[in-house]
C-alpha positions as CSV (number, residue, x, y, z in Angstrom):
1,M,9.8,3.2,6.3
2,T,8.0,4.7,9.3
3,P,7.0,2.4,12.1
4,Y,3.4,2.8,11.2
5,A,4.1,1.9,7.5
6,I,6.1,-1.2,8.6
7,E,3.3,-2.3,10.9
8,N,0.7,-2.0,8.1
9,R,2.9,-3.6,5.5
10,L,3.7,-6.6,7.7
11,K,0.1,-6.8,9.0
12,L,1.4,-7.0,12.6
13,R,-2.0,-6.2,14.1
14,N,-3.5,-9.4,12.7
15,P,-4.2,-12.2,15.2
16,M,-1.4,-14.6,14.3
17,F,0.3,-15.2,17.5
18,L,-0.4,-18.9,18.1
19,E,1.2,-19.9,14.8
20,T,4.2,-17.7,15.2
21,A,4.9,-18.7,18.9
22,S,6.0,-22.2,18.2
23,Y,9.0,-23.5,16.1
24,G,10.5,-20.0,15.7
25,H,9.2,-17.1,13.6
26,M,12.0,-16.8,11.1
27,G,12.6,-18.9,8.0
28,R,8.9,-19.9,7.7
29,K,6.8,-19.8,4.5
30,P,4.3,-17.0,4.2
31,R,0.7,-18.4,4.1
32,N,-2.9,-17.4,4.5
33,V,-5.2,-19.1,7.0
34,S,-8.8,-18.7,8.0
35,K,-9.5,-18.1,11.7
36,T,-12.7,-18.1,13.7
37,F,-13.1,-16.1,16.8
38,T,-15.9,-15.9,19.3
39,S,-16.6,-12.4,20.8
40,L,-17.7,-11.8,24.3
41,D,-21.4,-11.7,23.2
42,A,-21.0,-15.2,21.6
43,K,-20.9,-14.0,18.0
44,K,-18.5,-15.9,15.7
45,V,-16.3,-13.9,13.4
46,E,-14.1,-15.4,10.7
47,Y,-11.0,-13.7,9.4
48,D,-8.4,-14.5,6.7
49,V,-5.0,-13.9,8.2
50,D,-1.6,-13.7,6.5
51,L,1.1,-15.5,8.5
52,F,4.8,-14.7,8.4
53,T,4.4,-11.6,6.2
54,W,8.0,-10.6,7.1
55,E,9.3,-13.6,5.1
56,K,7.8,-12.3,1.8
57,L,10.4,-11.3,-0.9
58,D,8.1,-9.1,-3.0
59,M,9.9,-5.8,-2.2
60,I,13.5,-6.7,-2.9
61,E,13.8,-5.1,-6.3
62,L,12.0,-1.9,-5.2
63,L,14.3,-1.6,-2.2
64,K,17.4,-2.2,-4.4
65,N,16.3,0.6,-6.7
66,I,15.7,3.0,-3.8
67,I,19.2,2.3,-2.3
68,K,21.1,2.9,-5.6
């Protein structure tokens, strides 16, 4: 539960800001999108980006067991 681990778990360094900037960022369904970026030297790079990773519920049971 360190800040570094939270940042990595939620993939907060991924380029997802346009999608999360509109219509609020809570209560949205997690999804994966493909994004294409153009670098300064005109090379195109494509990434698969997870959006709304903080909405995933896959850690609930593990956290319940840790808290007990």
